[in-house]
C-alpha positions in Angstrom: 11.8 3.8 17.3 8.1 5.2 17.7 6.7 1.8 16.9 2.8 2.2 17.3 1.9 -1.4 16.5 3.7 -4.5 17.3 2.4 -7.9 15.6 3.4 -11.1 17.4 3.7 -13.8 14.4 4.3 -16.8 16.6 2.5 -19.1 19.0 5.5 -19.6 21.3 5.8 -15.8 22.6 3.3 -14.4 25.1 1.1 -11.6 24.0 2.1 -8.3 24.8 -0.4 -5.8 26.5 -1.3 -2.9 24.4 -1.2 0.8 25.9 -3.3 2.9 23.2 -2.5 5.5 22.1 1.1 4.8 22.6 1.3 1.6 20.9 -0.9 -1.4 20.3 -0.1 -5.2 20.2 -1.7 -7.8 18.3 -1.2 -11.7 17.9 -1.3 -13.9 14.9 -1.0 -17.4 16.2 1.2 -18.8 13.2 2.6 -22.3 13.8 6.1 -22.6 12.7 5.7 -25.7 10.9 2.3 -25.6 9.4 -0.5 -28.0 9.6 -1.0 -31.6 8.2 -4.2 -30.4 6.3 -2.7 -28.0 3.7 -6.0 -26.5 2.6 -7.1 -25.6 6.1 -3.6 -24.1 6.7 -3.6 -21.9 3.5 -7.2 -20.6 4.3 -5.7 -19.8 7.9 -2.8 -17.9 6.3 -5.1 -16.0 3.9 -7.4 -14.8 6.7 -4.3 -13.7 8.6 -2.9 -11.6 5.7 -6.5 -9.8 5.6 -6.3 -9.1 9.2 -2.7 -8.2 9.4 -3.3 -5.7 6.3 -6.1 -4.0 7.8 -4.0 -3.6 11.4 -1.0 -2.2 9.5 -3.1 0.4 7.3 -4.8 1.7 10.5 -1.4 2.7 11.6 -1.1 4.9 8.4 -3.9 7.1 9.9 -3.2 11.0 10.4 -2.7 11.9 14.0 -5.9 13.7 14.2 -7.9 10.4 13.3 -5.9 8.5 15.5 -6.7 10.9 18.5 -10.4 10.6 17.7 -10.4 6.7 18.3 -7.9 6.7 21.2 -8.0 9.9 23.0 -4.7 10.9 24.7 -5.1 10.1 28.5 -4.3 13.1 30.8 -2.3 10.9 33.0 -1.0 7.3 32.9 -0.7 5.1 35.9 2.6 3.2 36.2 3.6 0.5 38.4 7.1 -0.8 39.1 9.3 -2.1 41.8 9.1 1.2 43.6 5.4 1.2 43.7 2.5 2.9 41.9 2.5 6.6 40.6 1.2 8.6 37.8 2.8 10.5 34.9 1.4 13.0 32.4 1.4 12.1 29.0 1.9 15.2 26.7 0.2 15.2 23.4 3.5 16.0 21.6 4.7 12.8 22.9 2.7 10.6 20.7 2.4 12.9 17.7 3.8 11.7 14.4 2.4 11.5 10.8 2.3 7.6 10.5 3.0 4.8 12.9 5.7 2.1 12.4 4.9 -1.5 12.8 7.1 -4.3 14.4 6.6 -7.8 13.2 8.3 -10.5 15.3 8.4 -14.1 16.0 11.0 -16.5 17.7 13.7 -16.1 15.3 12.3 -13.6 12.7 13.3 -15.2 9.5 9.9 -16.7 8.3 6.8 -15.7 9.9 7.3 -12.0 10.2 8.6 -12.1 6.7 5.5 -13.9 5.3 3.2 -11.4 6.6 5.3 -8.5 5.4 5.3 -10.0 1.9 1.6 -10.2 2.1 1.2 -6.8 2.9 3.6 -5.5 0.0 1.8 -7.6 -2.4 -1.6 -6.0 -1.5 -0.5 -2.5 -0.8 2.0 -1.9 -3.8 0.6 -4.6 -6.4 4.0 -6.6 -6.2 4.4 -10.1 -7.6 5.5 -12.8 -5.2 9.0 -12.6 -6.3 9.2 -9.0 -6.1 7.8 -8.8 -2.5 10.2 -11.5 -1.4 13.2 -9.5 -3.1 12.4 -6.4 -1.3 12.3 -8.5 2.1 15.5 -10.4 1.5 17.4 -7.0 0.5 16.6 -6.1 4.2 16.4 -9.4 5.8 19.0 -11.7 4.1 18.2 -14.7 6.0 14.6 -14.9 5.0 13.3 -18.5 4.8 9.8 -19.1 3.5 8.6 -22.8 3.3 6.6 -24.1 0.3 3.2 -23.3 2.2 3.9 -19.8 2.6 5.0 -19.6 -1.0 1.7 -21.4 -2.0 -0.5 -18.9 0.3 1.3 -15.8 -1.1 0.6 -17.0 -4.8 -3.0 -17.3 -4.1 -2.9 -13.9 -2.3 -1.0 -12.3 -5.4 -3.7 -13.8 -7.7 -6.1 -11.4 -6.0 -3.9 -8.3 -5.5 -0.8 -8.4 -7.5 -0.7 -6.0 -10.6 2.1 -8.2 -12.3 5.0 -6.8 -14.4 4.5 -4.3 -17.1 6.3 -4.6 -20.5 6.9 -2.2 -23.2 4.5 -2.8 -26.3 7.4 -2.8 -28.7 9.5 -5.3 -26.4 6.5 -7.7 -26.3 6.0 -7.3 -30.2 9.7 -8.3 -30.7 9.6 -11.1 -28.4 6.3 -12.6 -30.2 7.8 -12.0 -33.7 11.1 -13.7 -32.7 13.3 -10.5 -33.0 14.2 -10.7 -29.5 14.5 -13.7 -27.1 13.5 -11.9 -23.9 11.4 -8.9 -22.7 12.4 -7.3 -19.5 9.9 -5.7 -17.3 9.8 -1.9 -17.6 10.9 -1.3 -14.0 14.0 -2.9 -15.1 14.5 -1.2 -18.5 17.9 0.1 -19.6 18.9 2.7 -22.3 18.3 0.2 -25.1 14.5 -0.1 -24.4 11.8 1.7 -26.2 10.6 3.3 -22.8 10.9 6.8 -22.0 9.8 8.5 -18.6 7.9 11.5 -19.6 4.2 11.7 -21.1 2.3 14.7 -22.2 -0.3 14.0 -19.6 2.0 14.5 -16.4 2.9 18.0 -17.0 -0.5 18.7 -17.8 -1.7 17.2 -14.5 0.9 19.3 -12.6 -0.4 22.5 -14.1 -3.9 21.7 -13.1 -3.0 21.0 -9.6 -0.9 24.1 -9.3 -4.1 26.0 -10.0 -6.0 24.5 -7.0 -4.7 25.5 -3.6 -6.1 22.4 -1.8 -4.4 20.1 -4.2 -1.1 22.0 -4.3 -1.0 21.4 -0.5 -0.5 17.7 -1.2 2.9 18.4 -2.6 4.7 17.5 -5.6 2.8 15.3 -7.9 5.8 13.2 -8.7 5.4 12.1 -5.2 2.3 10.7 -5.6 1.6 10.0 -9.1 4.1 7.3 -10.4 4.5 6.9 -14.1 5.0 3.4 -15.0 5.9 3.5 -18.7 5.2 5.2 -21.9 5.7 3.4 -25.4 7.1 5.9 -28.0 5.2 4.1 -30.8 1.8 4.0 -29.2 2.1 7.0 -27.1 0.6 4.8 -24.1 1.2 5.6 -20.5 0.0 4.0 -17.1 -0.1 5.9 -13.8 -0.3 4.7 -10.0 -1.8 7.3 -7.9 -1.2 6.7 -4.0 -2.3 9.4 -1.4 -3.1 8.0 2.0 -3.7 9.7 5.2 -3.6 13.3 3.9 -7.1 14.4 4.8 -8.6 14.4 1.5 -12.3 15.0 1.6 -15.2 15.2 -0.7 -14.5 18.7 -2.1 -10.9 17.6 -2.7 -12.0 14.5 -4.4 -14.0 16.7 -6.9 -11.1 18.8 -7.5 -8.7 15.9 -8.0 -11.1 14.2 -10.5 -11.5 17.3 -12.4 -7.6 17.7 -12.6 -7.1 14.0 -13.6 -9.9 14.3 -16.2 -8.7 17.5 -17.9 -4.9 16.4 -18.0 -6.1 13.1 -19.8 -4.6 11.0 -16.8 -7.8 9.5 -15.5 -8.4 6.9 -18.3 -4.7 5.6 -17.9 -4.5 5.3 -14.1 -3.7 1.5 -13.3 -3.9 1.8 -9.7 -5.8 4.4 -7.4 -5.3 4.3 -3.7 -6.9 6.9 -1.4 -6.8 5.0 2.0 -7.1 6.7 5.3 -8.7 10.0 4.4 -12.0 11.9 4.9 -13.9 10.7 1.8 -17.5 10.2 2.3 -20.3 8.8 0.3 -20.4 12.0 -1.8 -16.7 11.9 -2.5 -17.0 8.1 -3.4 -19.8 8.8 -5.8 -18.0 11.5 -7.6 -14.9 9.3 -8.0 -17.0 6.4 -9.2 -18.7 8.5 -11.8 -15.4 9.7 -13.0 -13.8 6.4 -13.3 -17.1 5.0 -15.2 -16.8 7.9 -17.5 -13.1 7.4 -18.2 -13.7 3.4 -18.7 -16.6 4.4 -21.2 -14.2 6.7 -23.3 -13.2 5.3 -26.8 -9.9 3.5 -25.6 -11.3 2.4 -22.2 -10.1 2.7 -18.7 -7.1 1.0 -17.5 -7.9 0.9 -13.8 -7.1 -2.5 -12.2 -7.2 -1.6 -8.5 -9.0 1.0 -6.3 -8.5 1.4 -2.6 -10.7 3.6 -0.5 -10.3 1.7 2.8 -10.6 3.5 6.1 -12.6 6.5 5.0 -15.8 7.7 6.4 
């Protein structure tokens, strides 16, 4: 399974010893039935959401950065019923792009699902219902109590980007032409939403001319177009590039490509975690975002993630 992080979400199961860099174990002492003081319990859950998010994000590091913090031992002591001994640990044994995280508790139907939902909300900007829906599709027996839902709602108020609606659909709803407006991600052929914008192929062309950016792969894999309304020609983009070795020079090239193509002013979510971005790159990015926000139409950025960089 190549699990590199196990998070024990219970108070009933004994903590497991870590063996870095092979795997790490963390414990979140979550009570199954909550506390008599609701506010204290909610604050405790929010704190656990923050800690677990950082733990999970660290597992998305590239192998090279992981090796810097936890060098691979030349040999590892093993003890068993047959006595002590040592075994060599080869570098290739623990080399994989990103780690996998195991969340567990006594039954696994509520507390691990809660931590997973909190991660999805912050990492991908989902709403509470969207996050729970994703988990329910993989874990049908998921059961969160009212305290859990309340904590997720407070968490989502800080990190959820919410649903996006087509401008035309919203206008029809407010004028009484339509009785309901469906989120863009659920649109059908009758909606006023199309998938391609002028900015996206322009960005693809700019990236193809910069070798360092071309190595990042197909822009369609990391630059997600949310929607474009055919009447206003307005699009939104989410850009996510984590753990791919982006440094200050690449940030400058990326900002240039985003600016020239016209994508920068309409980015809704920009996430570049677990890279090699330093203060110079952060300054370049901040300057580009400020310029985009100062444009005539104003910037659309709602979320910026530069966690776990230099």
